[in-house]
N, C-alpha and C positions, 0 to 999 in steps of 0.2 A: 234571392239568388237561385238559379236553376240547379237542382241536384242532379248529378250524373251517376247513373247506375251502369256498371260495367260487368260483363259476364263473358266467359269463353265457353262455347259448347262444342264438343268434339263428336263427329259422326264415327261410329264404330260398329262392328258386328259382335254380337254376343249369342250364346246358345241357351235356348230354353230347354230345360232338361226333360220335361215330360214327353216331348215329341222329338228330342234331339235335333232341334231345328235352330239354325243360325238366323238371326234377324238383325235388321239395321236399327240401331238405337242412338240416343244422344247421351253422352257421358255415362254410358253403360246402364241407363235406366229405361224401363218401359212401364208406363208412359214416361216421357222425358221430364226433366226437372222443371219445377215451377219457376217462372220469372215474375218477381214482385216489384212493383214500382208505385209511385204516387202520381196523381194528376199534376202535370207540369214538369215532371222529370224528363231528362234526356237519357235514352238507353243507348249504350255502346256495346254491341254484342258481336264478338268474333266467332265465326263459324269455321271450324277446321275440318276438312274432309279427309277421313282416314279409311274410306271405303272405296270399292272399285267403281261404284255408280257415281254419276254426276248428281248434284244435289242443289237445292235452293230452299230457303225458309220464308214462308209468308206469315206476317204478323196480323192474323185474321181479325178484322174489325178496326184496326188502327187507321185513323184518317190519313196519316202520312202527308200532312200539309207541308208542301215544298220539300218533301223527301221521298218522291216517287221512286228514286233509285233504290230505296230500302224496302219496297213493297214485297218483292220476292218471287212472283210467278215466273217460271223459266220461259225464256224466249218472248216474254211480254215486257217486263221491266228490266230484266237482266239475263245474261247468259248464265247457265248454271255453273256452280263451283266444281271444278274438276278434281279428280282424285289427287290428294297430296297438296291441294291448294286451300286458300282461306279467303274470306271476305268479311269485312266489318260492316254490320248493319248499324247505322247511326241515325236515330230519329228521336223526336220529342213527342211526348204525350200532351196534346193540346185540347183542353176542354172535354176530356173523357175520363171516366172512372167506372170501375165495375169489373165484370168477368169477361175476358176474351180468351183466345188461345192462339198458339203458334203451331204450324205444321209444315211438313215438306210440301212443295208445290211443283212436283215433276212426276209424271207417270203415276204409279200407285205406291210410292214410298210413304205416302201419308198413312198407310195402314199401321205402321209402327212408329213413325217419326212425328210425334205431337206431344204437346204439354200445355199446362195452363199458363195464361198471362193474366195476372191479377193486378189491377190498378186500384190502389186505395185512394180515398179522398185526400185532398190536401190536408196538411197538418192543421189541427184546430177546427177542421170541418167534420161534421158528423153525418151518419146515415139518416135518411128521412124515415126511419123506422127504429124500433127498439134495438139498442146495442146487443148484438148476439153474444152468447157465452163463448162459443167457438165458431170458427169458419172452416168448412171442409170442402175441398174440390172433389167433385165426382165426375169422372170422365167415362163416358160410354163409348165403347169401341167395338171393332170386329176383329176376328182372329181367323187366319187361314193356316191349316197344317202345311199347305204348299207355300211356295214363294209367291207372294202377290204379284210380283213383276212378271213371273212366268205365266200366271193366270191371265193377266190382261194381254200379254204378248201373244198367247195362244188364241185368245178371242179375236184380236185384231187380225191375226193371220187367217183364221178360218171364216171370219165374218159373222160368227155366231155370238150368242151371249156368253159371258164368262161364268166359270163355276162360282157358286155362292160360297160365302164364308162358312167355316165349321163351327163357329160359336160367336157370341157376343161377350163383351167383357165390361166389368166395372173396375176402374183403376187398374186395368191390365189383367184382372182375374176373372175367369169364366164362371166360377161358382159350382155348386154341387150337382147340377142337372146334366153335366157333360162327363164323358169318360175321362179318366186320368186327371180329374181336377177337383176332387172333393176337398183337398186341403188348400186349394187356390181359390178361396172365397173371401170377398171383401166383407169386413165386419166393422160396423159402426157402433161403438159403445158410447152410450149417452147417460146423463144423470137426470133424475126426475126434476120436473119443474124448471127446466132450462130452455132457452131459445138458441137454436143452432141455425147458422146461415149455410145452406148447401149451395155450392156453386156448381150447377149442372152444365156439362159441356157434351154435346153430341159430336164426337170425333169419328164416328163410324163412316166407312167409305160410301156405303150405298143404301142405307136404311134409315127412314124416320122411325122413331121409337116412342112407344107409350112407356110411362114411368109411374110407379106407385109404391107406397110403403103400407103394408098391412096395418089396418086399424089406426092410421094416422093421416090426417089431412095436412097439407102444406099451404102456406100463403105466398103467392107469387108477388115479388116486389121489383123485379128487374128482368128485362129481356134485351139481349145483345148489348149489355152495358149501358142501358138507359132505364131510369126509374119508371115504373108503371104504377097505376092506381092499384093498390093491393086487392087481391081477391083470393079466396080459399078454394082448393080443389082436392079431390081424392086421387085423380089421375090427370097427368099432363102429357102433352105430346111435344117432342123436340126433334127438329130436323137436323141432318148433318150441316154443320156450320153455325148452328144456333147455340146460344147460351141462355140459361134461365137461372136467376137467383131466387131461392125460396127460403122462407123461414119455417123451420120445424119446431113446434112447441111440444115438448115432451110432456108426458102425463105427470100429474102431481106426485104420485107414488109409484114405485117400481112394480110393474105387474109381474105375475108369475108366468111369463111367456116371452118368447122371442118372436121377431117379426121379419118376414121376408121383404126385401127390397127387390122389386122385379122390373125388368124392361124387356119388351119384345116388339117386333116390327108392326108398323102400319103400312099397308100396301094394297093397291087396287089394280095393279097391272096384270099382264098375262105371263110374264117371265117367271122362271123358278126363283124362289127366295128362301133364305135361311129362316124358316118359321120356327125358331126355337126361342127359349127364354133364358136370360141370364139372371142369376140370383145373388144378392148379398144378404146379409143378416144384420138387423138392428137389435141390439140387446142392451138392457139397462144394467148399469153397475150394481153389483151386489144383489141382483135379482136371482130367483130360482125358477128358471123356465120349465123344469120338470118335463122336458121333452116336448113341450107344446110349442109348435112353430106355426104361426098363423100366416095365411096366404091372402094377398089382396086380389080383388077381381079386376082383371084388365079387359078392355073392350075387345071385340072381335078384330081380326087382322085387317078387315076392310071397313072398319067403322068410321066412315067419313064424317058422319054426324058428330062423333065425339071430337074429332080434330077441329071441325068447324066451330063447335060450341066453345072450345078452348080458345081458338085464335081470336074469336070475336069479343072475348072478354078483355083483351089486351088494349089498354088505353094509356096514353101519356099521362104521367102524374102531374107534370108542370106544364104551363102553357107552351105549346109547341110553336116554332117559327116556321109553320108550313105556308108555302106560297098560296095566296088566294087566287092568283091568276098565273098563267103560264106563257112562256115565250116559244117553247118547242114541244111538240106532241109527237109521240111515236107509238105505233101499234105493232107489237112483236108477237108472233106466234112461236110457241116453243113446244117441242115434242120429238117423237121418234119417226124415222122414215127409213129409207134404204139408199144404198149406192150400188152401182153395177159391179158385178164380179169381174176382176181383171181377166184378160184373155188367157186361155190355157190354164185356168185355175178352176177348182170346184169350191164353191162357197156354201156355207151352211146357214145363211141368214134367210130372210123371208123370200120364198119362191126362188131360191138359188142365188140371191143377192147377198150383200153385206149389210148389217145393221148400221144405221147412221142416226145422228141427232142434229137438230138445226134450230136456228133462230131465223124467222122469216125465210125459211127454205134454204138458208145459207149455212153450210156445215163447215165450221172452222176446225177441221180434223187434222190438217197438216200444219205443224208448227214451222216457222221459218228457221233459218240458220243464223239469223241476226235478230236480236231482241227488238221488238217494235218501238220501244221507247228510245233506244239508241238511233234507230233509223229515222224516227220523227225528229228528234232533237238536232241531229246533224243534217237533216234534209236529204236523206238517202233512202226514200221509201221505195224506189223502183225495185221490183222483184220481191219486196218484203210484204207490202200491203197496199191496198187501194182505199181511198177515202170516199167510198160511194156506197156505204151500207144502206139498203132500202129502208125507208121509214115505215113501209107497210109490206106485207108478204107479197112475193112475186106472183102468187096465184091465190084466188079466193075460193072458198068452199065452205060447207057447213062444218066449222072447225071441230065441234064436239058431237057431230052426227056421223053418218056413214062416211067412211074414208073415200078420198078421190081415187080414180083409177091409177093415176100416176103418183107413186109414193117416193120417187127419187128426189134426193136433195142435191143442190148445187154445191160443189166444193169451192171454197174461196176464203181469202183473208181480207175481208172488207171491213173497214173501221167506220164508226159514227163520229162525226166532227161537230162540236158545239162551241159557241163562243163562251168566253169567261163570264161567269155570273149569270148565265142563262138559267131561267126557271124552267125546269124540264119535267114533263109528265110522260111516263111510260105505262102503257097497258100491256100486261103480260097475259097472253091468251093461250091456255092449254089446248092441246089437240088430241084427237083420238085416232090418229092414222093407224097406229099399231097398238091400240089400246090406250085408254085414258089412265093416267096416273099423275100424282102430284110431283112437282119439281121445286126443290128448294133452290132459289136463285139468289146468288151472292153478288153484291156489287163492291168492288175494291175502291178504296179511296174516298168513300162517301157513306154517310147514313142517309136514309130516305124515310119518308112518311108513307105508310100504307093507308091511302085515303079511300079505297073502295075494294070490294071483292064480291064475287057472286059465282053462280053456276050457269052453265050454258055459254052462249056466245055473248060477248060484250055488246051492248046496245049504245052507240054513241049519242043517241037522242035522249034516252031515258036514264041510263045508269049514272052519268055525272051528277044528275040532280039529287042522287042519294049519297054522294060523297060525304065523308066525315072530315070537315076542315076545322073542327073545334078541338078535338083531343085524339087525333090518330096516333097509333103506336109508331115509334121511330125505331128502325131496325137497320141491320146490314145484310140480313138474309131473310127472305120471305118465301113461304111455301105456297106456290100457285096451286089452288085446289084441283083435285082430280075432276076433269070435265068442267073446269071453270076458269076464272080470270082474277087478277088483282091489278089495281092501279096504284102506282107509286109516284111520288114527287120528290125532287131534290134540287138543290141549288148547285150549279156547276162552278163552284168556287175554288177548285183544286186543280191547277194546270198540270198536264201530263197525259200519260196513257194508262187507262184503267180497264181492267178486265171485268166483264159481267158473265157469269156462267152458272150452270147447274152444279150444285154441290154433291150430287150423286156422281161419283168419279167415273162410273161406267158411261154415263151420258156425256161427261166432259171429254172422255177419251174418244167418243164417237163424234164430237164436234159441237156440242151445245154450249157455245161461248161466242162472245162478241167483244171487240175492243172499243172503248170510248176514248176519243182524243178531245181533251179540253184545252183550248188555246190559251196562250198567255194573256194576262190583263195588261194594263198600261203601267202600273206602278211596279217598282222592283219587288215588292212583297207579293206581287201577283204573277210572278214569272218562275218557271222551273229553273233551278240553278244547274250548272254543269255537273256531270257525273263525277263521283269520287275517283281518285287515282287508282284505287285497287279494284274497281269494278271488273268482275270476271270477263275474260275474253272468250269469244266463241272459237 
């Protein structure tokens, strides 16, 4: 019998005392409350909006099989929940277990509206690794002293890049390296000779992060809620939208020291960045650190080799169901560009223009007033979207070399349409138009296999011959390397409208997203059901 997990989460404003700042939270908590379920459970979660902003919640990484109305991105699968209203997210966890998370999916409210989604194995099922003594969620985030909504609003108005965050956080705490925060430090107290499962979640808005614990290595056992072949590292990298489970084996006896837990950004672009470090502290019970606090050594901010070495170690633990042949092939360029400054306005972007971001030179920066899924389901796409997204970029150039003379991106809401059960391959090609940087790309509604990656321009004649079709890692968010490409494959077995986008929210705000429409299959179980009666109205 399917177990039903019910929760009610309420959006509200609370004040953080250090900066006298009001922030949007869920149930008065920052980060928000953890949602715990088991594989096979049905979740029924009522979201009640007590704030002035519109809101929607995305259950990041949940497949949402036949429940696309519960996926959450505003104006894609639903209209947002208005102030004073509510919506019940009703969906089942099918064939998934591990660490995911939930977060707001409208503008930049994700800065404070997020929390862990922990899916335990079915009862009487065990982990494929030693049973941990304790399990601890560790959420990495960003903090602005200003209102993040005002930050992105100002950036979109001027066309310039937004102000960077003022600190990073571990479970909402910035640690001792920032002003007014010495007492706001995450502390992990452990016992000697034990194994701890750390559920790492990068909930930061705009930064990939290195993570390390001084004098301790960890064993990676899961990525994006999929078991991987275990491997040990001293430093790992985790992109926004990604989750990583690691085993921490503590020392056999309590040392006379405490150990910093550090995270700081990885970045290769040209824009300003919050190049600071968040710190927590690992301390053994009944130890006497005697003021000894040891530091880990983190890579340089632009250490692409470190990120590449880490990502290439990720391999599926169990035989993957990766397609050996494909039905549909797409080549998507992703990166930054520009859009013209409106008449009678002064813009502060590149050469007096506005910053833009695009997939295949199409910038999906203007959201519709009706959700795409509603428009698709009821056959009313006119004025909402067109079903003619290009399979290849509208113009060709040396994608990772010298930028073209024309950096302007085309605005549009153009969707990709594929048949049900199509075997799809997408090559995501990074560009260097306004500087090369990595892009964590998240696909809603599906997991995918990362079958290939490399630097420079993808070579369709040579690179497919080096694909890994034996044990590729399965993910929902992949970081396209700076100045490089990745190839992914997935089975389009989930009918509905699904967003693919960069999980750097500044790039999402500038238009780096595309909608996939997966058509219904022939059987009732292969069709998208009608929307629930309480679906929010626009």
